[in-house]
C-alpha positions, 0 to 999 in steps of 0.5 A: 769540636773533632767532631764537628769538624769531622761533620762539616768535612762529610758536608763538604765531601758526601760519598756516592749513594751505592758505594761502599765506602770504609771510615775515613775514605771521602770520594770528594767533588765534583766527580763522576761514578756509574755502577757505584755498588761495583766500587768498595772503598778501604778505610782513609781513601782519598780521590780527588775532585775530578774524578770519573770511576763507569763499573760498566754492568751493561752496554749494548746487548752486553751484560758484566759483573765488574768489580771494583775494588781500592783499599784502604791507605789510598790515595788518588789524586784529581782527573782520575778515570777508570773503567770497569768490566770485570775486576779492578783492584788498587791494594792498600797504600797506592798513590795515583798520580794527576791524570791516572787512567785505568781500564781493563777493557777496550773496544774492538777494533775489526773495522767491519763491525761499524763505528767504535763506539758500536763495537762490542766490549772485551775485556783480556783480563783484571788489572790489580795495583799491587800494595805501596804502589805508586803511578806516576802523572798521566800515567795508564795502565791497561787490561790484564797489566798485575803489578806486584808490590812496591812498583814504581810508574813513571809518569806518562807511562802506559803500562802492557803487560804485568810486572812484578812486586819492586820493579820501576817501569817508564816509558811507551810501553811502559819496560823495566829500568830498575828493580828494588833490593830490600836487601840492599835498600836501593833501587838497582838498574836493570841490564840491557 
């Protein structure tokens, strides 16, 4: 009976071609995946419907070597949006709420370069989301950001800089409001 349920689930949620997907992992439909050959997922990772993931290997005359890595036991909510020209890594055990946006790139901002969509892409660096981190509803993580393990990012926050493990951040731009003390087992407010 279990194998029949598994076959039915695979038929309902077939994974896109070219994506390296671990055992029990799924990317639900409808979805939009571009550059799936640059995307790897660990075991038991789940990406909900209406998500868009793009590994950009070519933009106008530019060429890139993108890599997107999603670890094991990761849950990503509906309407997730991610782009990468370099590296985006989501480590094991992370939970991303609905409408989360992650990118390691952007367009130039010099008006002399013409319309925005004709400007070259650039990256300010890799994005790394540490193990067991939670990204709240409609949060954004931008290029060059590294979040340590067990971080919490509040709803609607825009993370523009890196934070160490056990950080709770909120706001636009995100700022540190609490740190977790493993010894005491509590989130402690940050002074100032």
